[in-house]
C-alpha positions in Angstrom: -0.2 -0.1 -0.2 1.0 3.3 -0.8 2.2 5.5 2.3 -0.6 7.7 2.7 -2.2 10.8 5.2 -5.2 11.7 5.9 -5.5 15.4 6.0 -8.7 16.6 8.2 -9.4 20.4 8.2 -11.3 21.0 11.8 -12.9 24.2 13.5 -14.8 23.0 17.1 -15.1 19.3 15.7 -13.8 17.8 19.4 -16.8 15.2 19.7 -16.3 14.2 16.2 -12.5 14.1 16.1 -12.3 11.9 19.5 -14.4 9.2 17.8 -12.5 10.0 14.4 -8.8 9.7 14.9 -8.9 6.2 17.1 -11.6 5.2 13.9 -8.6 5.9 11.4 -5.8 4.4 13.5 -7.4 1.1 14.3 -9.1 0.8 10.7 -5.7 1.6 8.7 -3.0 1.0 10.6 -0.5 1.6 7.7 -1.6 5.5 7.6 -0.9 8.3 9.0 -3.5 11.3 10.0 -2.7 15.3 10.0 -5.5 17.6 11.3 -5.3 21.6 10.4 -6.9 23.4 13.2 -7.8 26.7 13.1 -7.2 27.5 16.4 -10.6 25.9 17.9 -11.9 27.2 21.2 -13.6 23.8 21.9 -9.8 22.2 22.5 -10.0 20.2 19.4 -6.6 20.6 19.2 -5.4 20.3 21.9 -7.0 16.7 21.9 -5.1 16.3 19.1 -1.5 17.1 20.4 -2.6 14.9 23.8 -2.8 11.8 21.2 -0.4 12.7 18.9 2.6 12.7 22.0 1.5 9.2 22.3 1.3 7.8 18.8 3.3 9.7 16.3 0.5 8.7 13.2 -1.0 11.4 14.5 0.2 15.0 13.3 -1.1 18.3 14.2 -0.8 21.8 12.5 -2.6 24.4 14.7 -3.1 27.5 12.9 -3.6 31.3 14.2 -7.3 31.4 13.6 -10.4 30.8 11.4 -8.6 31.0 8.3 -10.8 28.8 5.9 -11.2 25.1 4.1 -9.3 26.0 0.9 -5.8 27.4 2.9 -6.6 24.5 5.4 -5.9 21.9 2.8 -3.1 23.6 1.0 -1.2 23.4 4.6 -2.1 19.9 4.2 -0.9 19.1 0.9 2.6 21.1 1.7 3.2 18.8 5.3 2.1 15.9 3.2 4.8 16.3 0.0 7.5 17.9 2.4 7.2 14.6 4.1 7.0 11.6 1.7 3.7 10.5 1.2 2.9 9.0 -2.2 -1.1 10.0 -1.9 -3.3 11.7 0.6 -6.9 11.5 1.3 -9.0 14.4 2.1 -12.1 14.4 4.2 -14.4 16.3 6.7 -13.9 15.9 10.3 -18.2 15.1 11.1 -18.8 11.6 9.6 -20.6 13.0 6.8 -17.8 11.1 4.7 -17.9 7.5 5.7 -14.5 6.4 7.0 -15.4 2.7 5.7 -14.6 4.2 2.2 -11.5 4.8 2.5 -10.4 1.2 1.9 -12.5 2.1 -1.7 -10.0 5.1 -2.3 -6.8 3.1 -1.6 -8.1 0.7 -4.1 -8.9 3.0 -7.2 -6.0 5.1 -6.4 -3.6 2.3 -8.0 -5.0 3.0 -11.3 -5.9 6.9 -11.0 -4.0 10.4 -10.2 -7.1 11.5 -8.7 -10.0 9.3 -7.2 -13.6 11.9 -6.2 -16.1 10.6 -3.4 -19.0 11.0 -5.9 -22.5 11.8 -4.4 -24.1 12.3 -7.8 -22.1 9.5 -10.1 -24.4 6.5 -9.1 -28.1 8.3 -8.9 -28.0 10.7 -5.5 -26.8 9.5 -2.6 -26.9 12.0 0.1 -28.8 11.2 3.5 -30.4 13.5 5.6 -30.1 17.0 3.7 -33.3 19.3 3.5 -34.9 19.1 0.1 -33.2 23.0 -0.7 -29.9 22.5 0.1 -30.0 19.4 -1.9 -30.9 21.3 -5.0 -28.7 23.8 -4.6 -25.5 21.3 -3.9 -27.1 19.2 -7.3 -27.5 22.6 -9.5 -24.1 23.9 -8.7 -22.7 20.5 -10.0 -24.4 20.9 -12.9 -23.6 24.6 -13.1 -19.9 24.0 -13.1 -19.8 21.4 -15.6 -21.4 23.3 -17.4 -19.1 26.3 -18.0 -15.6 24.5 -17.1 -16.4 21.4 -19.7 -14.9 18.9 -16.7 -16.8 15.6 -17.1 -16.9 15.3 -13.3 -20.7 14.8 -11.5 -19.7 15.7 -8.1 -17.3 18.8 -8.3 -18.1 20.2 -5.0 -17.4 17.0 -3.2 -14.6 17.0 -0.2 -14.0 13.3 0.2 -10.8 12.7 -2.6 -7.6 10.7 -2.6 -4.9 12.5 -4.6 -1.3 11.1 -6.0 1.6 13.0 -5.0 2.9 13.8 -8.5 -0.4 16.0 -9.0 -0.5 18.3 -5.8 3.6 18.5 -7.3 2.6 19.7 -10.5 0.0 22.7 -9.1 1.2 26.1 -7.7 -0.6 26.7 -4.3 0.4 29.9 -4.4 -1.9 30.4 -7.8 -4.7 28.8 -5.8 -7.4 31.6 -4.6 -10.5 30.3 -3.4 -11.3 29.1 0.3 -14.5 27.9 0.5 -16.1 24.8 -1.3 -15.2 26.5 -4.6 -11.5 25.0 -3.9 -12.7 21.8 -4.7 -13.8 22.9 -8.4 -10.8 24.6 -8.7 -8.6 21.8 -7.7 -10.4 19.5 -9.7 -10.1 21.9 -12.6 -6.5 22.3 -12.5 -6.0 18.8 -12.3 -8.6 18.1 -15.7 -6.9 20.4 -17.4 -3.3 19.0 -16.5 -4.6 15.6 -18.2 -4.5 13.6 -15.2 -6.7 10.7 -14.6 -9.6 11.4 -12.6 -11.9 8.6 -11.7 -15.3 9.1 -9.7 -16.2 6.6 -7.0 -20.0 6.5 -5.5 -20.2 7.3 -1.8 -23.0 8.1 0.4 -23.1 11.5 2.0 -24.5 11.5 5.4 -25.0 14.7 7.1 -23.4 16.0 10.5 -24.6 14.6 13.5 -22.4 16.9 15.5 -21.5 20.6 15.6 -22.7 22.9 13.2 -22.4 23.1 9.0 -19.9 25.8 7.8 -21.6 26.4 4.5 -22.4 30.3 3.9 -23.9 32.3 1.2 -20.3 33.9 0.6 -19.1 30.7 -0.1 -22.1 29.9 -2.7 -21.1 33.6 -4.0 -17.4 32.5 -4.7 -18.6 29.4 -6.0 -20.7 31.0 -8.5 -17.9 33.6 -9.9 -15.0 30.9 -9.6 -16.0 28.8 -12.8 -16.0 31.6 -15.0 -12.6 32.8 -13.3 -11.3 29.4 -14.5 -12.5 29.0 -17.8 -11.2 32.7 -19.2 -8.1 31.8 -17.2 -8.1 28.6 -19.1 -9.0 30.2 -22.3 -5.9 32.9 -22.0 -3.6 30.4 -20.9 -3.3 31.6 -17.8 -4.2 28.5 -15.7 -1.7 27.5 -13.5 
């Protein structure tokens, strides 16, 4: 199995992370876990630091404040590249992403460069979302697919596995999105560089503990980002 790092951004996820970290360690003895915490006031980082002092497979990046999803993943990706991991899995802390799916990611990444856990590749596989949010998500993915031309059914999903070579090819200093549009931007850059992308069906279950980080600002960013990406691709400035 490839040397793999699971990257999990957190902000006030203590109740979830206390369960998720032990689950990952016991289920996947060959992987390491990196928590990128935005200075959670609920003690998330303190818990991870304590575990990491006992178990060297648990890593922590504690940031100064709430700096956003995209920058958290960028810091995690840089850590992954600096520490010679061959692949990385990005996932949420709240169990909306099923840890059991990691086994399939590890299988599929053997023959692909980017594996996307897709809620929409095999029908609609979302549980406990209100219809309004489901329609917003499905519509956003259709919208981004039409504007960018990416043949990806779930371009906004955050459960993914990357090979090292894909991330090495992306200039992180040129990543400009920070919300859910970060997922679209990263996918688009991998797609335009010709990497092999595979969508794997997953079932997304809405969080039980904590609160969603979705906001109107994040939605607006996603709407405008796809046009920026398309324009940069046309004029040859997409890096």
